[in-house]
C-alpha positions, 0 to 999 in steps of 0.5 A: 890058556895062552899058548904059542903055536910055534917054538920060535915065539916063547910066550909067558905070563906074569900077572896081567902081563904077557911076555913074547920072546922072539926066539929064532936063532941066530938072529931072531928072524921072522918067517912064515911060521913065526909071523903066523904064530904072532897073528894067532897069539894076538888073537888069543891075547885080545880074547883074554880079559886078564891080560892088560899088557904085552911085552915083545923082546928078543932071545939072547943079548945081540938081537931083538930081531934082524927081520926077514931071512933074505934067503927066502927072496934070493930066487926072485919068486914073486908069488913067495914075495907076495905071500911073505908081504901078506904074512908081515902085514897081517902079523904086525897089523894084528900087533898094532891093533892089540886092545891092550898096551904093547911094549917093545923091549929092544935088547939088540939089533932091530933091523928091517922087519925087526924094527917094523915089529917094534914100530907096531908096538905102542912103546919102545925101550932100547938098551944102550947097545941097540942099533935100529934100521930099515935097510931094505932098499940097500938090497933092492927091497922096501919095508912091507910090514908097515915100516914106511907108514909107521916110521914116518908117523913116529919120527917124522918124514925127514928122519924116515927118509934118512933111515929108509932112503939113505939107509941110515942106521941109528943107535939108541941115543939117536933113537931116543932123541928123534922119538923112535924110542921112549927110553934108553936103558943099560944092557940087560935092563930093557925087559925089567923096565918094560915090566915096570911100565906094564905094571903101571898099565895094570894100575889103570882101568883096562877098559879106559886104557883100551878106549884111550889107545883107540883115540890116540891111534885115531889121531893118525887119520881122519878130520880132527873135528870128527876125532874130538866128537868121537873122544867125547862120545867115548868118554860117555860110553865109559859110563856104561862100564863097571870100571868107571863106577869103581874108579870114581868111587875108589878115589872118593873112598880113598882106596885102590880100585879093583878093576874088573875090565868090564 
């Protein structure tokens, strides 16, 4: 049974979709407790064969997440900084490595570690009033939860430099234009849209989706020729699964497939 180890992260399940709500008022900031909680939750989700998709959103109408609480870094303690960086890294890398499909429903400000959390997801939906930024350098810091790497991959080097080096904040429309988010919706509609997308994920074979996601992520690294070969082998590997036989035969028999995630 899925359960959140912290009250700062609410976890619910609707069908084959888990919904994780960052709930740490007033700005849904990340701290050691919530980051450790996220890492633990991802372990649970990876071990649950009945959950195919994860939606991450923020509590309230104003914040998805404002990132880290800067009070933690006010005294300049280097050991605490190292510990927090490791917590951010482990938590968001666990999110990025989720075997299913993760969708960020950005319902407000996604700043610093908040945007890094969204970047660790596979897909992002922003409400029209949302604002996004990686402003760490404006306070003498830098993004340490994958931001410098993931933002560069998602929007390209130029926009990554504008946002990180120039401290530029983007609104939802700009985020969609540069590829930072895949859709912009009206206020209050991000979660419902994410649920609809998660429903589409549930129509696919979860085994095939997981394999496809791994191949897409592989495109970020390694020689292209090796990835082509890996893609072909992954295709053949699916023929040892029940879902492959079910999917093909359901199509030929003109019926809906009954996925077994096996």
